C-alpha positions in Angstrom: 0.0 0.0 0.0 2.8 2.4 0.9 4.5 1.8 -2.5 1.3 2.5 -4.3 0.8 5.8 -2.4 4.4 6.8 -3.1 3.9 6.2 -6.8 0.7 8.3 -6.8 2.5 11.1 -4.9 5.4 11.0 -7.4 2.9 11.1 -10.3 1.2 14.1 -8.8 4.5 16.0 -8.5 5.5 15.1 -12.0 2.0 16.1 -13.4 2.2 19.4 -11.5 5.7 20.0 -12.9 4.6 19.3 -16.4 1.5 21.5 -16.2 3.0 24.5 -14.5 6.6 24.2 -15.8 10.0 23.6 -14.2 9.5 26.1 -11.5 6.8 24.0 -9.8 9.1 21.0 -9.8 11.9 23.0 -8.3 9.5 24.5 -5.7 8.2 21.0 -4.7 11.8 19.7 -4.3 12.7 22.8 -2.3 9.7 22.4 0.1 10.5 18.8 0.8 14.2 19.4 1.1 15.0 16.4 -1.1 16.7 16.0 -4.4 15.1 14.1 -7.2 17.0 10.9 -6.5 16.2 10.6 -2.8 13.2 8.7 -1.5 10.2 10.9 -0.7 9.2 9.6 2.7 7.7 12.9 3.8 5.6 13.1 0.6 4.3 9.6 1.3 3.5 10.5 4.9 1.6 13.6 3.7 -0.5 11.5 1.3 -1.3 9.0 4.1 -2.3 11.7 6.4 -4.6 13.3 3.7 -6.2 9.9 3.2 -6.9 9.5 6.9 -8.3 13.1 7.2 -11.9 11.8 6.8 -12.3 10.5 10.3 -15.1 12.3 12.1 -13.3 12.2 15.5 -10.3 14.0 14.0 -12.4 16.8 12.5 -14.5 17.9 15.4 -14.2 21.6 14.5 -15.6 21.1 11.0 -19.2 21.9 10.1 -21.2 18.7 9.3 -22.3 19.7 5.8 -18.6 20.5 4.8 -17.4 17.2 6.3 -20.2 15.3 4.5 -19.4 17.0 1.2 -15.7 16.2 1.5 -15.7 12.8 3.1 -19.1 11.0 2.7 -21.2 9.9 -0.2 -24.3 12.0 -1.1 -26.7 9.2 -0.1 -26.0 10.0 3.6 -28.1 13.2 3.2 -31.2 11.0 2.8 -30.9 9.8 6.4 -28.9 12.6 8.1 -31.1 14.8 10.4 -31.3 18.1 8.5 -31.3 20.3 11.6 -27.6 19.3 12.2 -26.1 20.3 8.8 -24.9 23.6 10.3 -23.5 22.1 13.6 -19.9 21.3 14.3 -19.0 17.6 14.6 -18.0 18.3 18.2 -21.5 19.5 19.0 -23.1 16.5 17.3 -20.8 14.1 19.2 -21.6 15.7 22.6 -25.2 16.4 22.2 -27.6 14.1 24.1 -30.5 14.4 21.7 -31.6 11.4 19.7 -31.1 13.2 16.4 -27.5 14.0 17.4 -26.9 10.3 18.1 -28.3 9.4 14.7 -26.2 12.0 13.0 -23.0 10.9 14.8 -23.7 7.2 13.9 -24.2 8.1 10.3 -21.0 10.2 10.1 -19.0 7.2 11.3 -20.9 4.5 9.3 -18.6 2.9 6.7 -21.5 2.5 4.2 -21.2 6.2 3.4 -17.4 6.6 3.1 -16.2 7.9 -0.3 
């Protein structure tokens, strides 16, 4: 899995370099502090972190509708309690109402992950 992610990250950097020009490639190398021949462990780590960023417990400050748009399939909106679209995930998690419990359960349900 790590090798696949590393290849995807390398492809993204190469694609950005090709689209924008050689300055983008130089800038990407400068920000990681690595030359082209060195392994890109920090780039791989960044991609892994981005992939795991869709865990509700790690995004408690985010508004529910933004989290749903970014991390969940649209079908969750059929069952999600509409009054909680504007609430933060932290509020939904700590709220004692039945609708909050339903919303939190749906946000963590693997059926709706993208």
